[in-house]
N, C-alpha and C positions, 0 to 999 in steps of 0.2 A: 201230620201230612196226609191228607187223603190223596187218593187215584187222579178227583178234579183240580185239586191243587198244586197238579205239577206243573211245571211253567209250560208253557206253547212247544218250546221247543225238543222238554219233553216226552209229552204227548205223542208230536208228528214221530218223532225216532220209536215211539211205540208202537203205534199204526204201521209204519210201513216194516218194523222188522216182523209186525204179527203178519204182514200181507205176504211178504218175502217168504215165508213160511211155509207156506201153501206150495205142495209140487207145482200144481197148472199154472201157478204166479211166475211169465216171464221178468215181467220190471214193474216197477211202482213209481207213481206221479202224485205228485202231496200239494196242496194248496192249503191255506187255511183263513177266512174270516171271521163268520161266524159261526160257524161250524168246522170242522175237517172235511175238505173231499178229496177223496183218493179214487186214484184212476189204472188201472190194471191193465196189463198186459199177459195174456192166458196163452198154452203152448195149444195148437191144434190140436183135437184130440179128445180135448178134458172140455167139462158142460162150465160154460161160461155162468150159467142161472145157478151150477152148484157151488161153485166157486165164489158165487157173490154170498152166496146164502153162507158155507162155513167160514168165511172170512169177515161177515159179519156176526156170526154168534161168537166167534174169536174175542171180535171187540167189542162185543157187549160184556163180555167175562171179565176182559182186560183193563177196559176203560168204561165201567157203567156210568150209567148216564151224561156217558162227552156225546153230543150229537157229531154224529160221522156219515158222510151219504160215501158209498162206494158204486162206481160204474165200471165196467167191461169196455176200452176204449179200443183193444185190436186184439188181434187173434197173433201169434207169431209160429213161424214154419219153418225148418230148416230147408235149405237147398243146396246142395252141395257142402261147403263151405260156410254160407251164406244165411245169416238169419232175414227173413223175410217179415213184413208185418202186413197182416190185411186190415182194414178200417171195421169195423165191428158196429153195428147198426142193429 
């Protein structure tokens, strides 16, 4: 069985695990239709563009040929004991 033949749930799990392994990622949201769509929340102080580049390269190595669209949706930062999110545009 090749990676492209993995069941969709396994592909989504692998994408989620790969994204969460990046130290700049706070959280991940996944959806799937024709392609896997990944929205990540990154920690303040990290580079969103660099994070997307790193995760895209890792996913290309882990799931070659599987269409994945990756975007940063928000930036997380801590204020005292609370984690706040700012929408990233």
